C-alpha positions in Angstrom: 0.0 -0.1 0.0 1.5 3.5 -1.0 1.9 5.9 1.7 3.6 9.3 2.0 7.4 9.4 2.5 7.0 11.7 5.5 5.0 8.9 7.2 7.9 6.4 6.8 10.5 8.9 7.8 8.5 9.8 11.1 7.9 6.2 11.9 11.7 5.5 11.7 12.3 8.2 14.5 9.6 6.7 16.8 6.0 7.6 17.8 3.8 10.2 15.9 3.0 11.9 19.4 6.8 12.2 20.0 7.3 13.7 16.8 4.4 16.2 16.9 5.8 17.4 20.3 9.3 17.8 18.9 7.7 19.7 15.8 5.4 21.8 18.0 2.3 20.7 16.3 -0.9 18.8 17.5 -0.6 15.1 16.8 -4.1 15.2 15.1 -2.6 17.5 12.5 0.5 15.3 12.1 -1.6 12.2 11.7 -4.0 14.1 9.0 -0.9 15.2 7.0 1.0 11.9 7.1 -2.3 10.0 6.1 -2.9 12.4 3.1 -6.0 13.8 4.5 -4.8 17.3 5.0 -2.5 19.3 2.8 0.1 21.1 5.0 0.5 25.0 5.1 3.9 26.3 4.4 4.6 26.8 8.2 3.7 23.5 9.0 6.0 21.9 6.1 8.6 24.0 7.8 8.1 22.5 11.3 7.9 19.0 9.8 11.2 19.4 8.0 12.9 21.1 10.8 11.9 18.1 13.2 13.1 15.5 10.7 16.2 17.5 10.1 15.4 17.0 6.5 17.9 18.6 4.1 17.0 19.9 0.6 13.9 20.2 -1.2 11.0 19.0 1.1 8.5 18.1 -1.8 9.4 14.2 -1.9 8.4 13.9 1.9 4.8 14.6 0.6 4.7 12.3 -2.4 3.6 8.7 -2.3 6.2 5.9 -2.0 5.5 2.1 -2.3 3.1 0.0 -4.1 
């Protein structure tokens, strides 16, 4: 099943609730974003990228990967 790369990257680092705290976001917002139900605002993208310590273009994070 295809999922967003951001979901895989967060899962590698632990729980979604811990990630949400690190990013300074509500866990419900993170959940909706990583499950493709909410398109993140630019400020949310910045928080996610910073919390992941992602380098470079963040757009691949929000693309589907897998089958």
